[in-house]
N, C-alpha and C positions, 0 to 999 in steps of 0.2 A: 442511622445515617451518619451521625457525628462519629460513631465508632469506626465506620468504614473509612471516612476521610482522615481520621487520625492515624489509622493503620497504614493507609497509603502514604501519608506524609512521613511516617517512621521508616517505611520501606525505602522510599526515595532518598531520605536523608542519610541513612546508614549505608545503603547500597550493597550490603554484605551478600544478600541472596540474589540480587538482580543479575540477569545475564549480562555479559559484556561482549563487546565487538572485538574480533581479533585485531592485533596490532597491524596485521598486513592491510587492513581496510584504511587505517589512517595513513600508513606509508604510501598506499596507492593514491589517496586523495592528495597528499602533499606532492607526490611526483607529477600528478596530472595538472597541478597548478603551474607547473613549469612548461611554458609553450614550446620548449626545445626538447622535451622528453621524447624518446624513441619508443617504437613498438617493442623492441627487444628489452628495453629497460622495464617497461610496464609488465611484460610478460614475466620477467625474472622475479618481480615482486609478487605476482599472483601465484606463481608456481611454488613459493615458500609454504603455501597452505594447500595440502593435497585435497582436502574435502572441498575447498572453494574452487580449486581447479576443476574437479570432476563436475561440480554443479554448473560452473560456467560453460564447460563444453556441452553439457546436456541441454542447457538453455539455448546455446548458440545453434544447436541442431534441431530445436523444436519448431513446430509448424509456424509459430509467430515470427521467427527470425531466419529460417532456412532460405537461402537464395542460391540458385544454381544447383548443378548436379553434385552428388557426393556429400560426405559429412566432413566437418572439420575435426581434426584429431590432435591439434596442438593449440596452446594458448595464443601464440602469435597469429595463427590462422583465425581464431575466434575474434581476435581484436580487429584484424582486417575485415572480417565480415560484419561486425557489429559497429565499429567505430569507437573512438576513445570515450565520447560522452556517454554512449549506451553501456559500455563496459563499466565505467564509473558507477552508473546507476545500478546495473545489474549486480555488481559485486557487493554494493552496500546492501541491497535487499537480500541477496543470497546469504550474506553474513548474519542478517537478522534471523532468517529462517533456521540457519545452523545454530544460532545462539539459544533458541527456544527449545530445540529438540522435540521430544514427544509430548503429546497432550495428555491431560487427565480425563476430563469429560468432554472437552471440545475436540471435534474432529479436525486436527491440524491440516490433513490433506485437503479436506473440503474448504477450509478457511483460506489456504494459500492458493487453491485453484480459483476460488472466488476473487481473491485479492489480485491475482495476476490478470484476470479479466477486467477488473475495474481499472487496473493500471493502464492497459492498452487502450481501453475505451476512453479514459480521461485524456490520454496523450492525443488520441485522434480528435476528440471533441475540441480541445484547445486549438488545434490547427484549423479545423473546419469552421470554428466560430470566429476566427481571425482576431483572437484576443491578444492584447499586449500587456506587458508587465515585467517585473524584475525576475522573471523565470523563463526557462525554455521548455520545450515539449518533454525532454527527459526528466525535468523536475516534476512534471505532472505524472509521469509514469511512476516515479518513486513515491509520490504522495498517494497515488491510487493503490499502489501495492502495500503500503504501510498503513493505510487508513484504519484498519481494524486491529492494529497491534495491541490496543488496549484490552481487547478480548482475551489475549493471551496472558496479560497480567492478571486479569480477574480469574481466569481459569486456574492459573498456576499458584497464585498467592492468596486468593480470597474465595476458596472453593464453595463455602457455605453460602456467602453473598451471591455468587454467580449462579449457583444451583437454584436459589430462591427467585432471582429475577428472571432467569429463563423459564422456570416453571410458571411463574405468574404471567409472563408474556404470552405463553402458549395458551393458557386458560382464557385470557382476555383478548387474544388475537390483536395485540398492539405491536407497533414497532418496538424493538428491544430498547433502543436508545430512550424512548419515552419512559419506559418502565424503570430503567436505570436511574434517570433523573429523579423519579418519584421516590425510589427506595434507597438510592445510594447518595444522592446529592449532586451527581455529575454523570455524564455518559461516558462510553468507552472511548469516544473521540478525545475528550479531555484527558482521560487517563493515559492514553497513548501519547498524546502531545507532551505530557510531563516527562515520560520516559525518553522520548526522542530529544527533548530539550536537554535532559541530563547527559545524554550521549553527545551533545554538541552538534546536532544536525542543523542545517541552514534554517533560518527563521521562516521562510516561505513554506517549506515542507512541514515544519512543526505546526504552523498556523493552519495549514490545509488539513492536517490530521485532527487537530484540536476542534476545529470549527466546521468539519464536513457535514454535520447535521444542523448547524446553525451559521450559515455563511454571513448572515447579516451582522453577527456579533464579532467577526473578524476584522482586523485592521484594514482600512480602506484599500491599501496598496495590494492586499492579498485576497480581497473578497471574490474577485472573479476566479481565482485559483480554487477557492473553496466551493464556489458554485459548480465548477466543472466536476470536481471530485463527487460532490453530492449528486449531480445529474448522472454521472457514470455508475455510481453505486445504485441509484434508483433503477436505471435501465437494467442492470445486471440482476438486481434483486427481483425484478418483475419477470425474469426469464429463467431458464434452467441454469443460469450462471450465478444464481443467488446462493446465499448461505441461510439454510433453514432456520437457524437459531435467531436470526435477526428479524424474522417476521415480515409483514407487508411493507412495500416501499412507501416512504413518506418524505417528500411529496411524491406524487405520481410521476412516471417518466415524461408524460406530456407536459406537466406543469414545470418540471425541472428544466427541460429542454427549451420550453417557451421562455423562461427566465433568462436563458442565454441568448435570446433573440432568434431562435430558429423558427421560421414560419410554419404554422400548422400544416400547411399543404405539403410541405417537404418531410414531415416527420416520419411517415411510414417508410419511405425509402431510406432515410437516414438510420432509422432503428433497425431495419433489416441489415444494412451494412455493418452496423456496430454489433449486432448479435453474432455475425460471422467472425468479426475481429475478436470479440470476447471469447468465443469458443476456442479460437486458436491460442489465445493467451492462457487458457487454463492449464496447458501442458508446460508452461515455461518453468514452473517451480516444482514439478513432480520429481 
């Protein structure tokens, strides 16, 4: 346990092997902080990164975001379809997908399909629950999409530890995060939060990823954000939208949604709606 934590601390401190976000992402965020920025200026920044441009166009034409007839074929058209806030969120997440590349033992395609579903479900839950806080719906989308980034760190840099905890989880049929805590001293949410903090992402998103398995441990201002990501994860994990390596959902979808104040009588209808939304979300990052 101590060996793993010490190894993680060394990795984060040196940063030599860690994936990095492309400069264009930080340029984009700086530009979007200017309320007078134009669509053409934003498009010009994104177009400097060919891979990011291709991914953004594919996402804009996915079932989750397609609106109206025809496909968008330019970045400017994608921005018009998605809006600047959604473009900011998507480009950040797409850059993370690009930074990690191919997986070793972890199925990256399955992980990102699951994560995209969690992101859309979390965004929808935030709106339907009428929650308020220092975030907007697109922050929920980013938090949901990045909630499992710690699994990528484990798979890429701590292969033996990751193989051991996934094998043990399967044998005992426990949620993966519980087995991680027992054998590593922290779960993948905490691991991912450390990376996102090192990248300088906003505190609400870092906290949502860090505490998505333990919302009660989050700072009070971000606790509802964490609860929503936890509920979205639980719902997706209980459906064909889950990630097999993570095991059974804990808490159950009913328990997680009830904690957000959804009446039990309305849960079947809500869950059916969110399943459909999550299924559309799976195609966003493919």
